[in-house]
C-alpha positions in Angstrom: 7.5 25.0 42.2 9.4 27.2 39.9 6.9 30.0 37.8 6.4 29.0 34.6 7.8 32.1 33.2 6.4 30.4 29.6 3.2 29.6 30.5 1.7 32.2 28.6 3.8 31.6 25.4 4.2 28.7 24.7 1.4 28.3 22.2 2.7 31.1 20.3 5.8 30.6 20.5 7.1 29.1 17.3 4.6 31.8 15.5 7.8 34.4 15.8 9.8 33.7 12.4 12.4 35.4 13.9 12.6 33.2 16.7 12.4 29.8 14.2 14.4 31.4 12.0 17.4 32.1 14.5 17.2 28.4 16.0 17.5 27.1 12.2 20.6 29.1 11.8 22.3 27.7 15.9 21.3 24.3 14.3 23.0 24.6 11.3 26.1 25.7 13.3 26.0 22.9 15.4 25.9 20.3 12.4 28.6 21.9 11.2 30.6 21.4 13.7 29.7 17.9 15.8 29.5 14.8 13.7 26.5 12.6 15.1 25.1 9.5 14.6 22.3 7.4 15.2 23.7 5.5 18.3 24.2 8.6 19.8 21.9 9.9 23.0 22.5 13.4 23.9 20.5 15.9 26.0 18.6 18.9 25.0 19.6 21.4 27.7 16.3 24.4 27.9 14.5 22.0 25.1 11.8 24.6 25.0 8.9 23.5 22.0 11.7 21.6 20.6 12.9 23.8 17.6 16.2 22.9 18.4 16.3 19.0 19.0 13.8 19.0 16.2 16.6 19.7 13.6 19.0 17.0 15.5 16.5 14.7 16.1 16.9 12.6 12.8 20.7 12.6 13.1 20.8 10.3 16.6 18.9 7.5 18.2 17.7 9.2 21.2 17.3 12.9 22.9 16.1 13.4 26.7 14.9 17.0 26.7 14.7 19.1 30.1 13.2 22.1 30.5 11.2 23.2 33.8 8.4 24.8 32.1 5.0 22.3 32.3 3.3 24.4 29.4 6.6 23.8 27.2 7.2 20.7 27.6 3.5 19.4 26.4 3.7 21.6 23.0 6.7 19.4 22.8 5.2 15.9 23.6 2.9 16.4 20.8 5.9 16.4 18.5 7.2 13.4 19.7 6.2 11.1 16.7 7.6 13.2 13.8 11.2 14.0 15.1 12.7 10.5 13.2 14.5 9.9 17.4 13.4 8.5 20.7 12.7 11.4 23.0 12.2 11.4 26.8 11.1 14.9 28.2 12.3 15.7 31.9 10.5 18.5 33.7 13.2 19.7 36.0 15.8 22.2 36.9 19.3 20.8 35.8 20.8 24.0 38.1 19.2 22.4 40.9 19.2 18.5 40.2 22.0 15.6 38.8 21.0 13.1 36.1 22.4 9.6 37.1 23.1 9.1 33.7 25.7 9.7 31.0 25.1 11.3 27.6 26.8 11.4 24.4 26.3 15.5 24.3 25.0 18.1 25.4 22.8 21.1 22.9 21.5 23.5 24.0 19.6 27.1 23.0 19.3 30.7 24.6 19.2 28.3 28.2 22.2 29.4 29.7 21.7 33.5 30.8 19.0 31.5 32.5 21.2 29.7 34.9 22.1 31.7 37.9 25.4 29.3 38.3 27.5 29.2 35.1 30.7 27.2 36.8 28.0 24.9 38.2 26.7 24.0 35.4 29.3 23.5 33.1 30.7 21.0 36.1 26.9 19.2 35.7 27.5 18.9 32.5 30.7 18.0 32.8 30.2 14.5 34.9 26.9 13.9 32.8 28.7 13.0 29.5 30.3 10.1 27.9 34.3 10.1 27.1 35.3 12.7 24.2 31.3 13.6 24.9 30.6 17.2 23.9 28.8 19.9 24.4 27.4 22.6 21.6 25.9 25.3 23.4 24.6 28.7 21.8 23.8 31.7 23.7 23.6 35.2 24.0 26.7 38.0 23.7 26.9 40.4 26.5 23.8 42.6 26.0 22.8 46.0 27.7 19.6 44.7 29.2 16.9 45.0 26.1 16.8 41.5 24.7 14.5 40.8 27.1 11.2 43.1 27.0 9.4 41.3 30.6 10.9 38.7 33.6 11.4 35.7 32.1 14.0 34.2 35.0 17.2 35.8 33.4 20.2 35.9 35.4 22.9 36.9 32.6 22.7 39.8 29.9 24.2 38.0 26.9 27.9 36.7 27.7 31.2 38.2 26.9 32.8 35.0 24.3 36.4 34.4 26.7 34.9 34.4 29.5 32.0 32.1 28.9 34.6 29.6 27.1 36.6 30.2 30.3 33.8 28.7 32.1 34.0 25.4 30.3 37.8 25.2 30.2 37.6 25.5 33.9 35.2 23.1 34.0 37.6 20.2 31.9 36.5 20.8 28.4 38.8 20.5 25.9 39.4 21.3 22.3 37.0 24.0 22.9 35.7 26.7 19.8 33.7 29.4 20.5 32.1 31.4 17.0 29.1 33.6 15.8 26.7 31.7 15.3 23.3 34.1 13.7 22.2 37.1 15.1 18.5 37.6 16.9 16.1 40.2 15.2 13.9 41.6 17.3 12.2 45.1 17.4 14.3 46.9 19.4 17.8 45.8 17.6 20.0 43.0 16.5 21.9 40.7 19.3 24.4 38.7 18.0 24.4 34.8 19.2 27.4 32.7 19.7 28.2 28.8 19.6 30.5 26.9 21.9 32.2 23.5 21.1 33.9 21.4 23.2 34.7 18.1 24.4 35.3 16.2 27.7 
């Protein structure tokens, strides 16, 4: 089993005001660009403690939350009755396993830089979506490696925006756009974050 890099962090994860503000900015950017409805069943990829999905939950019917971290999933489960939609939590590595279901959309915040093979991940996303399903993926702009101060399973020091968009394009996504969504505030600096939107 993969090491749970977030085991020591999960209890205090939401006490970081800058982290909470950052995810709020990302959620607002997603809501401005995606028309949600209560018939939707979406994935939150790398759901953590649910900071992002709890902002989207009242707008959809069901969210399948996917995260490799048992400790983060436990924190999320404690919120399930207050979310405003049905919640399913799957503890799995979606970069190594596939779901045989189809979904209406995929949201994700600050997870892709933990994924080694970005090309395959986007292909998997495409396969998992219904026709006209959407992706709404936020992550770090290319940075100097200082964003993470410890080893948390990082494979990429952010991404160059055009390259990231091209990964999605190569997988078959259309109506692609990429925009600034937030700036993560850390003691060691400021780190811009983009949001990629696309449809199957």
